[in-house]
C-alpha positions in Angstrom: -1.2 0.9 -9.5 0.7 -0.8 -6.7 3.3 -2.5 -8.9 6.2 -0.6 -10.5 5.4 1.0 -13.9 7.4 0.1 -17.0 8.6 2.9 -19.4 5.9 2.1 -21.9 3.1 2.3 -19.3 3.3 5.1 -16.7 2.1 4.1 -13.3 -0.8 5.6 -11.4 1.4 6.3 -8.4 4.9 7.8 -8.5 8.0 5.9 -7.4 8.4 7.9 -4.2 4.8 7.3 -3.3 5.2 3.6 -4.0 8.3 3.4 -1.8 6.4 5.1 1.1 3.6 2.6 0.6 6.0 -0.3 0.8 8.1 0.9 3.7 7.4 -0.2 7.3 5.9 2.7 9.3 4.8 0.8 12.4 4.7 -2.5 14.1 1.9 -4.1 16.0 -0.5 -7.0 16.3 -3.1 -8.4 14.0 -5.2 -11.5 14.6 -2.9 -12.4 17.5 0.4 -12.2 15.6 3.1 -9.6 15.3 3.0 -7.5 12.0 4.6 -4.6 10.3 2.4 -1.9 8.9 2.8 0.3 5.9 0.3 3.1 5.2 -2.7 1.1 6.1 -1.3 -2.1 4.6 0.2 -5.1 6.3 3.6 -6.2 5.1 4.3 -8.7 3.7 1.2 -10.4 4.8 0.5 -14.2 5.1 2.5 -16.6 3.0 6.1 -17.6 2.6 7.0 -16.9 -1.1 6.4 -13.2 -1.5 9.1 -10.5 -1.1 9.4 -8.6 2.2 8.1 -5.4 0.4 4.8 -7.1 -0.5 1.8 -5.2 0.8 -1.4 -7.0 1.9 -4.8 -5.9 2.9 -7.9 -8.0 3.9 -11.3 -6.4 4.3 -14.3 -7.4 6.3 -16.2 -8.0 3.0 -14.0 -11.0 2.1 -11.8 -9.2 -0.4 -8.0 -9.7 -0.1 -5.2 -8.1 -2.1 -1.4 -8.8 -2.2 0.9 -6.6 -4.3 4.5 -7.9 -4.7 6.4 -5.3 -6.7 9.7 -7.3 -6.5 8.1 -10.2 -8.3 5.7 -8.0 -10.4 2.7 -10.0 -9.1 -0.6 -8.9 -7.7 -3.1 -11.5 -6.2 -6.7 -10.6 -5.5 -9.0 -13.0 -3.6 -12.7 -12.5 -3.6 -14.7 -14.6 -1.2 -18.2 -14.8 0.2 -16.8 -15.1 3.8 -16.4 -12.0 5.9 -13.3 -13.4 7.6 -11.2 -16.4 6.7 -8.6 -18.0 8.9 -5.3 -16.3 8.4 -3.8 -19.6 7.4 -6.2 -19.8 4.5 -4.8 -16.5 3.1 -1.3 -18.0 3.3 -2.4 -21.2 1.5 -3.9 -19.1 -1.3 -0.9 -16.8 -1.9 1.6 -19.6 -1.5 -0.2 -21.6 -4.2 -0.3 -18.7 -6.6 3.3 -17.6 -6.0 4.5 -21.1 -6.2 2.7 -21.7 -9.6 3.8 -18.3 -11.1 7.4 -18.4 -10.0 8.1 -22.0 -11.2 
């Protein structure tokens, strides 16, 4: 739902809604570092290989999601830990993005 739809498969969310979701609406701090916020999502989240319009959300239950529409990739991480160090999230998404993009 967070990636752009293709003509053969209509998306759950319209293009204008997706653009609002990916745009920066606020700046602030999260886990001691400066961040940009979309509509409840951090952008672009941890890592170095995703596009600037990537949206990222981590929940207290250990579920993490990145959606990078520019590369057409979504990454979900399910863990048994309530909170992982932010660097661990970066390592996971960098590994996935590096493997998929090469």
